[in-house]
C-alpha positions in Angstrom: 120.0 147.5 47.1 116.4 146.8 48.7 116.4 143.3 47.3 119.2 142.4 49.3 117.8 144.1 52.6 114.9 142.6 52.0 116.3 138.9 51.3 118.5 139.4 55.0 115.2 140.4 56.5 113.5 137.3 55.2 116.1 135.1 56.2 116.6 136.7 60.1 113.0 136.5 60.1 112.4 132.7 59.1 115.5 131.7 61.1 113.7 133.5 64.2 110.4 132.0 63.4 111.3 128.5 62.7 114.7 128.0 64.3 114.8 125.4 67.3 114.9 126.9 70.7 118.2 126.3 72.3 117.1 126.1 75.7 118.3 123.0 77.7 115.9 120.8 78.8 116.9 119.4 82.1 116.4 115.2 82.5 115.0 114.3 85.8 116.3 111.3 88.3 113.8 110.1 91.0 114.4 107.5 93.4 111.9 105.9 95.2 108.8 103.3 95.8 105.3 102.1 94.9 103.4 100.8 97.8 101.4 97.4 96.7 98.1 97.5 98.4 99.3 94.4 100.6 101.8 96.9 102.1 104.7 95.9 100.4 107.3 98.5 98.6 108.3 98.5 95.3 111.5 100.7 95.1 111.8 102.3 92.1 114.0 104.9 89.7 112.9 107.4 87.7 113.8 109.2 84.8 112.0 112.0 82.5 112.6 114.9 80.8 109.8 117.9 80.2 109.6 119.3 76.7 108.9 122.7 75.5 105.6 121.7 75.3 104.9 120.2 78.7 105.0 116.9 77.3 106.8 114.4 79.9 109.0 111.5 78.0 111.0 109.0 79.9 111.6 105.4 81.9 111.7 103.8 84.9 113.0 100.5 86.6 112.7 98.2 89.4 115.6 96.6 88.8 118.5 97.2 86.3 118.9 94.2 85.1 115.2 93.4 84.5 114.8 96.5 81.7 112.9 99.8 81.9 109.3 100.8 80.8 108.7 103.7 79.1 106.7 106.9 80.2 105.1 109.2 78.0 102.5 112.0 79.3 101.9 115.6 80.2 102.6 118.0 82.9 99.5 120.5 83.3 100.3 123.6 84.6 99.2 122.8 88.0 101.9 120.7 88.2 100.0 117.6 87.9 100.9 114.7 85.6 99.5 111.7 83.8 102.2 109.0 82.3 101.0 106.3 80.3 103.5 103.3 81.1 104.5 100.8 78.2 106.3 97.7 78.1 109.1 96.9 75.2 105.9 95.7 73.1 104.5 98.9 73.7 101.4 97.9 75.5 100.0 100.2 77.8 100.9 98.3 81.7 99.6 101.1 83.8 99.2 104.7 84.4 100.5 107.0 86.7 98.5 110.0 88.4 100.7 112.4 90.4 101.8 115.8 91.5 105.0 117.1 91.0 106.2 119.5 93.5 107.4 123.4 92.0 110.5 123.0 92.5 110.4 119.4 90.7 112.8 117.5 93.8 109.5 115.3 95.3 106.2 113.9 92.9 103.8 111.4 94.7 100.6 109.7 93.5 99.0 106.8 92.8 99.7 104.3 89.8 97.0 102.2 88.2 96.0 98.9 86.2 95.0 99.5 82.5 92.2 98.1 83.8 92.1 100.3 86.5 91.6 97.3 88.7 94.5 97.9 90.6 95.8 101.1 92.5 98.7 101.3 94.2 100.4 104.8 96.0 104.0 106.4 94.8 106.1 108.9 96.2 109.6 109.9 94.6 112.4 112.1 95.5 114.8 113.6 92.9 118.6 112.5 93.3 120.6 116.1 93.2 123.3 116.0 90.9 122.0 113.1 88.4 120.4 113.9 84.8 
């Protein structure tokens, strides 16, 4: 009897410790723009999700027909983030340095080229009801 009880306790703790969290992680969808140094406003659509360890994964595009760029980064405890942008060949094509509002409705910051010689500002607003 003790062996059966010990087995069930072991099984319970194993599932509790190593089981996956069933908590649903929302995908955030944003519309916004990147403003160039010449005042041009490039419309973008960005979507990402924040994993349990605060890793951000997602993509964004200028035009759906042009394909999307991958973004991966980290959301810090103060809601600031750094995202690395990569193309379909997995080459780094830029970085987003920004801040997400606490309610995750808006994000803003700067986009830089990989060599950091080009700097643009960006502004994003979450699309409600889309995920």
